[in-house]
TORKELUM-906956 format. One line per field, with one value per atom (N, C-alpha, C): residue number from 0; atom name; z, x, y. Coordinates in pm, whole numbers. Each point is the difference from the previous one (the first is absolute). Example, Ala and Ser with C-alpha at 12.3 -4.5 7.8 and 13.67 -1.06 7.14 Angstrom:
num: [0|0|0|1|1|1]
atome: [N|CA|C|N|CA|C]
w: [780|0|0|-72|6|73]
u: [1319|-89|90|-35|82|-77]
v: [-569|119|120|105|119|109]
END
This chain:
num: [0|0|0|1|1|1|2|2|2|3|3|3|4|4|4|5|5|5|6|6|6|7|7|7|8|8|8|9|9|9|10|10|10|11|11|11|12|12|12|13|13|13|14|14|14|15|15|15|16|16|16|17|17|17|18|18|18|19|19|19|20|20|20|21|21|21|22|22|22|23|23|23|24|24|24|25|25|25|26|26|26|27|27|27|28|28|28|29|29|29|30|30|30|31|31|31|32|32|32|33|33|33|34|34|34|35|35|35|36|36|36|37|37|37|38|38|38|39|39|39|40|40|40|41|41|41|42|42|42|43|43|43|44|44|44|45|45|45|46|46|46|47|47|47|48|48|48|49|49|49|50|50|50|51|51|51|52|52|52|53|53|53|54|54|54|55|55|55|56|56|56|57|57|57|58|58|58|59|59|59|60|60|60|61|61|61|62|62|62|63|63|63|64|64|64|65|65|65|66|66|66|67|67|67|68|68|68|69|69|69|70|70|70|71|71|71|72|72|72|73|73|73|74|74|74|75|75|75|76|76|76|77|77|77|78|78|78|79|79|79|80|80|80|81|81|81|82|82|82|83|83|83|84|84|84|85|85|85|86|86|86|87|87|87|88|88|88|89|89|89|90|90|90|91|91|91|92|92|92|93|93|93|94|94|94|95|95|95|96|96|96|97|97|97|98|98|98|99|99|99|100|100|100|101|101|101|102|102|102|103|103|103|104|104|104|105|105|105|106|106|106|107|107|107|108|108|108|109|109|109|110|110|110|111|111|111|112|112|112|113|113|113|114|114|114|115|115|115|116|116|116|117|117|117|118|118|118|119|119|119|120|120|120|121|121|121|122|122|122|123|123|123|124|124|124|125|125|125|126|126|126|127|127|127|128|128|128|129|129|129|130|130|130|131|131|131|132|132|132|133|133|133|134|134|134|135|135|135|136|136|136|137|137|137|138|138|138|139|139|139|140|140|140|141|141|141|142|142|142|143|143|143|144|144|144|145|145|145|146|146|146|147|147|147|148|148|148|149|149|149|150|150|150|151|151|151|152|152|152|153|153|153|154|154|154|155|155|155|156|156|156|157|157|157|158|158|158|159|159|159|160|160|160|161|161|161|162|162|162|163|163|163|164|164|164|165|165|165|166|166|166|167|167|167|168|168|168|169|169|169|170|170|170|171|171|171|172|172|172|173|173|173|174|174|174|175|175|175|176|176|176|177|177|177|178|178|178|179|179|179|180|180|180|181|181|181|182|182|182|183|183|183|184|184|184|185|185|185|186|186|186|187|187|187|188|188|188|189|189|189|190|190|190|191|191|191|192|192|192|193|193|193|194|194|194|195|195|195|196|196|196|197|197|197|198|198|198|199|199|199|200|200|200|201|201|201|202|202|202|203|203|203|204|204|204|205|205|205|206|206|206|207|207|207|208|208|208|209|209|209|210|210|210|211|211|211|212|212|212|213|213|213|214|214|214|215|215|215|216|216|216|217|217|217|218|218|218|219|219|219|220|220|220|221|221|221|222|222|222|223|223|223|224|224|224]
atome: [N|CA|C|N|CA|C|N|CA|C|N|CA|C|N|CA|C|N|CA|C|N|CA|C|N|CA|C|N|CA|C|N|CA|C|N|CA|C|N|CA|C|N|CA|C|N|CA|C|N|CA|C|N|CA|C|N|CA|C|N|CA|C|N|CA|C|N|CA|C|N|CA|C|N|CA|C|N|CA|C|N|CA|C|N|CA|C|N|CA|C|N|CA|C|N|CA|C|N|CA|C|N|CA|C|N|CA|C|N|CA|C|N|CA|C|N|CA|C|N|CA|C|N|CA|C|N|CA|C|N|CA|C|N|CA|C|N|CA|C|N|CA|C|N|CA|C|N|CA|C|N|CA|C|N|CA|C|N|CA|C|N|CA|C|N|CA|C|N|CA|C|N|CA|C|N|CA|C|N|CA|C|N|CA|C|N|CA|C|N|CA|C|N|CA|C|N|CA|C|N|CA|C|N|CA|C|N|CA|C|N|CA|C|N|CA|C|N|CA|C|N|CA|C|N|CA|C|N|CA|C|N|CA|C|N|CA|C|N|CA|C|N|CA|C|N|CA|C|N|CA|C|N|CA|C|N|CA|C|N|CA|C|N|CA|C|N|CA|C|N|CA|C|N|CA|C|N|CA|C|N|CA|C|N|CA|C|N|CA|C|N|CA|C|N|CA|C|N|CA|C|N|CA|C|N|CA|C|N|CA|C|N|CA|C|N|CA|C|N|CA|C|N|CA|C|N|CA|C|N|CA|C|N|CA|C|N|CA|C|N|CA|C|N|CA|C|N|CA|C|N|CA|C|N|CA|C|N|CA|C|N|CA|C|N|CA|C|N|CA|C|N|CA|C|N|CA|C|N|CA|C|N|CA|C|N|CA|C|N|CA|C|N|CA|C|N|CA|C|N|CA|C|N|CA|C|N|CA|C|N|CA|C|N|CA|C|N|CA|C|N|CA|C|N|CA|C|N|CA|C|N|CA|C|N|CA|C|N|CA|C|N|CA|C|N|CA|C|N|CA|C|N|CA|C|N|CA|C|N|CA|C|N|CA|C|N|CA|C|N|CA|C|N|CA|C|N|CA|C|N|CA|C|N|CA|C|N|CA|C|N|CA|C|N|CA|C|N|CA|C|N|CA|C|N|CA|C|N|CA|C|N|CA|C|N|CA|C|N|CA|C|N|CA|C|N|CA|C|N|CA|C|N|CA|C|N|CA|C|N|CA|C|N|CA|C|N|CA|C|N|CA|C|N|CA|C|N|CA|C|N|CA|C|N|CA|C|N|CA|C|N|CA|C|N|CA|C|N|CA|C|N|CA|C|N|CA|C|N|CA|C|N|CA|C|N|CA|C|N|CA|C|N|CA|C|N|CA|C|N|CA|C|N|CA|C|N|CA|C|N|CA|C|N|CA|C|N|CA|C|N|CA|C|N|CA|C|N|CA|C|N|CA|C|N|CA|C|N|CA|C|N|CA|C|N|CA|C|N|CA|C|N|CA|C|N|CA|C|N|CA|C|N|CA|C|N|CA|C|N|CA|C|N|CA|C|N|CA|C|N|CA|C|N|CA|C|N|CA|C|N|CA|C|N|CA|C|N|CA|C|N|CA|C|N|CA|C|N|CA|C|N|CA|C|N|CA|C|N|CA|C|N|CA|C|N|CA|C|N|CA|C|N|CA|C|N|CA|C|N|CA|C|N|CA|C|N|CA|C|N|CA|C|N|CA|C|N|CA|C|N|CA|C|N|CA|C|N|CA|C|N|CA|C|N|CA|C]
w: [11264|91|77|123|72|20|6|64|133|103|158|-11|165|45|32|-58|53|36|74|4|-79|-132|-109|-108|-77|-102|12|-51|-8|-105|30|-198|-9|-146|-21|-49|-105|-30|-76|34|-49|129|-26|111|128|-38|99|146|-39|111|20|133|24|109|-52|66|22|34|-1|15|-72|-64|-4|30|1|-73|-77|-5|101|-1|86|12|128|63|40|-99|11|166|27|110|-28|109|6|-67|-15|-60|-171|-69|-159|-47|-88|-150|-39|-16|-47|-122|-154|-119|-91|-61|-82|-144|-88|-162|-64|-111|-65|-115|-73|-171|-90|-102|-74|-191|-72|-138|33|42|64|-156|-70|-154|-67|101|86|121|88|182|-8|103|-4|148|10|164|85|-76|69|63|-38|-12|128|0|116|150|-27|85|103|-90|17|121|-76|81|129|-7|120|100|-43|102|56|-70|67|92|-63|80|155|-30|186|70|-72|26|80|-87|38|92|-16|115|-132|-100|-78|-13|35|-16|-121|-62|-175|-54|-159|-126|-106|-13|-160|-91|-97|-123|-96|-101|-84|-109|-95|-166|-56|-30|-67|-117|-25|-107|-112|-80|-78|43|-10|53|-132|61|-19|-6|30|50|-85|-44|-48|-157|-71|-114|-109|58|-68|13|-80|21|99|103|120|-80|51|-38|60|-46|38|142|65|135|41|-44|8|43|-134|77|119|-18|113|131|54|73|30|-71|24|38|-43|44|114|62|124|126|-59|97|35|-120|-1|81|2|68|142|89|82|64|-45|35|209|-41|114|114|-16|134|47|102|55|21|17|-7|-161|-66|-148|-97|-31|-99|-132|-107|-119|-30|2|-14|-146|-124|-113|-29|123|7|-138|-48|-61|-138|-27|-144|-9|72|-57|12|32|-2|-166|-16|-196|63|-129|17|58|17|83|126|56|144|86|114|103|157|61|131|98|-30|119|-34|-109|-33|35|37|107|83|43|171|45|-74|14|64|-128|9|80|15|148|105|38|119|9|-107|14|40|-45|69|96|57|119|86|80|-10|191|46|144|-48|-92|-16|-37|52|-24|-144|-85|-116|-9|-44|-27|-186|-35|-192|21|-45|-19|-150|-62|-87|-16|-107|-14|3|-13|23|-86|-138|-90|-2|20|22|112|118|93|-2|-76|-32|-108|-68|-60|78|90|98|-38|18|-32|-125|-99|-150|8|98|10|-11|-14|-51|156|35|145|70|21|95|155|45|72|82|-41|27|11|-61|14|146|8|133|121|-16|105|16|-111|16|9|-27|-1|88|79|10|-91|-69|-138|35|-48|22|-90|42|-153|53|-107|-5|28|73|-34|16|-113|-24|103|52|78|-105|26|-73|-94|3|-97|85|-119|32|-19|59|-41|-8|-131|27|0|-13|50|-125|-100|-147|36|70|-53|148|93|104|-9|33|-61|89|-102|26|56|73|-16|170|99|107|11|-93|28|133|81|103|-108|103|-52|113|-29|80|-90|70|-78|33|-136|-26|9|59|-10|-117|-42|-82|-74|-12|-16|-139|-51|-190|-103|-33|-107|-136|-98|-103|-94|25|-94|-25|-168|-77|-91|-42|-54|-182|12|-151|-15|127|-52|-6|72|-23|-168|-77|-94|-106|48|-131|-20|136|18|-75|12|-75|-146|-61|-137|-48|115|-77|46|55|-16|141|89|104|113|109|119|80|77|90|130|28|162|83|22|117|21|-117|17|43|-68|66|33|79|83|-82|-10|-81|-55|47|-55|-65|-15|-78|-138|28|-121|-142|115|-45|-72|35|-59|-115|17|-107|-122|34|-110|-65|35|9|-94|31|-82|-131|9|-123|48|110|21|-3|-84|-7|-87|-88|-141|-123|-53|-87|-135|-48|-112|-136|-67|-63|-166]
u: [7740|84|-39|-8|-99|135|4|68|28|24|-20|118|-17|98|80|127|141|117|120|58|159|-22|63|64|-167|-34|-96|25|-76|-69|-97|-34|83|33|7|-98|56|-122|-106|-117|-115|-105|-146|-68|-58|51|16|45|128|84|73|82|86|-66|61|-57|125|-4|71|-38|29|-50|71|-62|55|-99|75|-106|-57|-91|-49|60|22|86|117|50|154|58|140|44|111|82|174|85|-85|104|-44|-88|-45|103|20|68|-27|106|7|47|-124|84|-22|128|-51|8|-92|-40|62|101|52|-32|-115|-6|35|22|33|79|-9|49|138|113|104|74|-15|44|114|131|37|-28|3|55|67|37|69|40|13|77|-109|-89|-110|-107|10|-81|69|134|117|-23|-12|28|-151|-121|-133|-4|33|15|106|117|65|-63|-101|-37|-108|-118|-77|19|123|40|40|24|43|-113|-58|-123|-101|-11|-150|50|143|31|-36|28|-52|43|-54|68|66|-97|7|-26|69|-46|8|-167|-2|-41|94|12|-39|-78|-143|19|83|12|-159|-30|-156|1|-108|0|-36|-154|-61|-66|107|-25|-140|-128|-131|64|72|-11|132|96|139|-14|9|18|86|101|88|27|53|-10|180|-73|121|109|111|113|-54|43|-30|14|-97|-22|124|36|146|96|67|57|-32|-108|-58|3|-31|31|144|71|172|56|-24|34|-22|-154|-61|57|65|99|144|62|93|35|-131|-1|-23|-82|2|36|119|21|112|43|47|-63|-161|-88|-56|24|-24|-171|-18|-187|-28|35|-65|1|-82|-11|-72|-13|-41|-162|-124|-90|-25|-27|-13|-153|-83|-170|-58|26|-108|104|100|35|-50|-32|-46|-157|-88|-150|-8|-139|-23|-116|-2|-69|51|-121|103|17|80|62|-21|-94|-59|83|-2|88|-75|-139|-86|-14|15|18|114|135|144|-26|-53|-55|-76|-121|-49|76|89|70|107|24|164|-102|-120|-61|-44|-5|-44|125|134|81|51|12|3|-123|-77|-146|7|139|7|98|43|94|-71|95|-50|166|-164|76|42|65|16|-7|-46|5|76|91|122|-54|-31|-37|100|-15|111|-135|115|-148|-77|46|-107|-146|56|-112|-74|54|-106|-151|103|-103|-97|-7|-108|-14|-20|-71|-147|-68|-154|-25|93|-71|108|25|47|-110|6|-95|13|-118|-53|69|23|103|-78|-97|-28|5|-2|93|144|62|137|18|-73|36|-59|-57|-58|133|51|86|134|38|127|5|151|-1|70|-80|78|119|94|112|38|11|16|130|63|174|-12|50|6|135|49|182|-19|142|58|-24|-38|-34|-75|-82|-168|-40|-53|-80|-150|-108|-112|-75|-96|-80|-135|-128|-107|-48|50|-16|60|131|63|-18|-94|-67|-83|-32|-85|-147|-74|-153|-80|72|-105|47|-89|29|39|39|101|71|19|95|118|96|152|103|125|70|166|64|107|126|50|129|95|132|63|95|77|76|97|134|77|-63|63|-37|73|-38|67|-105|43|-93|-5|56|25|-117|-16|-77|-8|-63|51|9|-86|-15|142|74|128|127|-43|94|9|-95|0|16|-55|44|164|99|144|8|-26|60|-4|-137|-4|89|52|93|142|-6|150|46|-80|80|26|72|47|-155|-39|-115|64|135|40|-34|-33|-114|-82|-44|-190|-82|102|-5|86|-45|121|88|152|96|-32|-73|-21|-109|-66|-139|60|83|45|65|95|73|-105|-90|-72|-107|-12|-55|77|134|75|36|-1|64|-124|-127|-100|-94|98|-44|-105|-28|-213|48|-135|0|29|68|56|-91|58|-129|-4|-132|4|78|52|100|-46]
v: [7107|95|109|19|134|60|117|117|39|10|46|77|66|109|-46|36|-57|168|-83|81|45|-28|-34|77|18|69|81|144|129|13|96|3|197|-4|104|146|74|69|-46|55|-9|6|43|65|-98|-140|-65|-3|79|-1|-78|42|-113|-96|-132|-142|-79|-80|-153|-93|-98|-131|-136|-142|-83|-90|-132|-96|-120|2|-110|-147|1|-110|1|121|47|7|-94|-15|90|-18|43|-108|-97|-170|39|52|13|60|-72|37|129|110|130|-5|-19|-12|83|80|112|-67|70|-8|124|-2|48|-13|30|-20|126|-46|97|-87|84|-20|-104|50|47|-60|88|28|135|25|-96|19|-74|31|84|150|84|59|64|35|54|100|46|-155|-106|-137|-39|20|-116|89|165|74|-34|28|-20|-112|-147|-111|-17|66|21|62|119|88|-63|-76|-73|-123|-91|-86|52|131|118|-30|103|84|-84|-119|-67|-152|-20|-124|-105|6|-125|-121|-111|-91|-110|57|-16|20|57|84|-39|-13|-100|123|-15|104|-86|66|-63|40|23|30|-33|141|17|-125|-54|-66|99|-98|140|72|126|132|103|-14|52|140|49|176|51|-83|24|39|111|26|-25|-93|-83|-144|-62|-158|-30|-64|-15|-69|-35|-119|-94|-118|-133|-18|-67|-45|-33|-111|-61|112|90|127|61|26|110|-48|-158|-67|-64|28|-17|94|119|124|69|-65|27|-76|-118|-73|26|72|66|116|76|148|-28|-98|2|-121|-83|-55|-16|143|29|-17|-14|19|-183|34|-164|-8|76|-8|-8|26|44|-146|-41|-127|64|-31|66|-135|39|-144|79|-161|45|4|29|-25|50|159|52|-54|-67|19|-131|-118|-112|-21|158|-2|35|-43|54|119|73|102|122|96|119|-14|45|-29|148|-74|100|14|103|14|-171|55|-74|-131|-87|-115|-31|42|-47|12|84|27|-164|-14|-75|-118|-50|-63|-55|93|33|-25|69|-38|-162|-43|-176|-70|43|-39|15|158|40|47|-114|80|78|-5|74|138|-4|98|161|77|141|76|-12|79|131|37|190|-16|75|15|149|-28|98|120|57|89|126|30|162|141|112|123|-25|4|54|-135|-88|-127|15|72|16|115|96|113|-81|-95|-73|-92|-51|-95|-30|118|1|-109|9|-44|-183|-22|-131|-113|-125|-93|-75|19|-89|76|103|94|1|-30|2|-130|-151|-122|31|88|-18|69|96|98|-82|-115|-78|-117|-52|-118|60|122|44|166|-5|153|98|65|40|151|-19|67|82|141|131|34|-43|70|173|100|109|33|46|75|93|33|129|95|162|63|12|-89|15|74|118|47|11|-57|1|139|20|128|-69|87|-81|-59|8|-40|-164|7|-141|-104|76|-96|-82|-114|-106|44|-67|64|-116|-87|-125|-26|-53|-43|-129|-66|-168|23|-68|7|-75|136|-52|54|-70|13|124|36|41|-55|-21|-72|143|27|93|-40|79|-64|148|-27|113|25|185|9|-50|-104|-93|21|86|10|-99|-79|-83|-120|-1|-110|-103|-85|-102|74|100|80|44|42|140|-149|-127|-64|-101|-26|1|82|89|126|40|-22|-15|-106|-102|-118|50|22|-19|125|41|188|-57|-149|-32|78|43|56|-49|16|-69|-18|-117|37|-77|8|-56|28|170|57|-13|-96|4|-129|-114|-125|-94|-115|-100|5|-41|-37|-105|-113|-136|3|102|50|35|59|114|-98|-100|-97|-129|18|-115|79|149|27|28|58|-41|-102|-122|-157|-19|8|-65|119|115|116|31|64|34|115|107|82|100|-90|66|11|130|49|-48|-64|-72|56|-147|47|-32]
END
């Protein structure tokens, strides 16, 4: 898939400068599909805000939520794929464009973004993909497996939270084309949610109510006894 100039996506930081791209063959009737991957262990309010914002900002026809399979980069064991997929379905159930795809959960071995993009490209050969990632992931794009092909297959959209202040050391050092996904300032994290559950503290303000109930009913993130 070859990138050509377009009127819809621009480059952000980097010496390449600002340009606008679309995939070859993209027309006005092409599907606009967002891909939101993550451990979702558990999904929290910031994940939901990211999905909401992407659907509006990029006029998405569909948002594919992809729970991570065997995450080679995670320093801890994840909760079961079944639990994480179930919580993701609950968290994004209010969005008619969203659906959960377990493609990575059923993949054996290490799971990479490029493998998922290739598979989805086969399923939707004429679609324009928007890969949604967080700020920290955006800074590390140069280290991603097959990042060149990822950038060809999808517009990479990096979350930028309001009130976020970048210093020179924080700014990405790569020239990979990205587009900003504007978000409100929501400093929530799955680590924070798990810690509060383990300490017996409330998480109602951090996760959707249905996810909080799921965590409670399945006794997730409890300290070892």
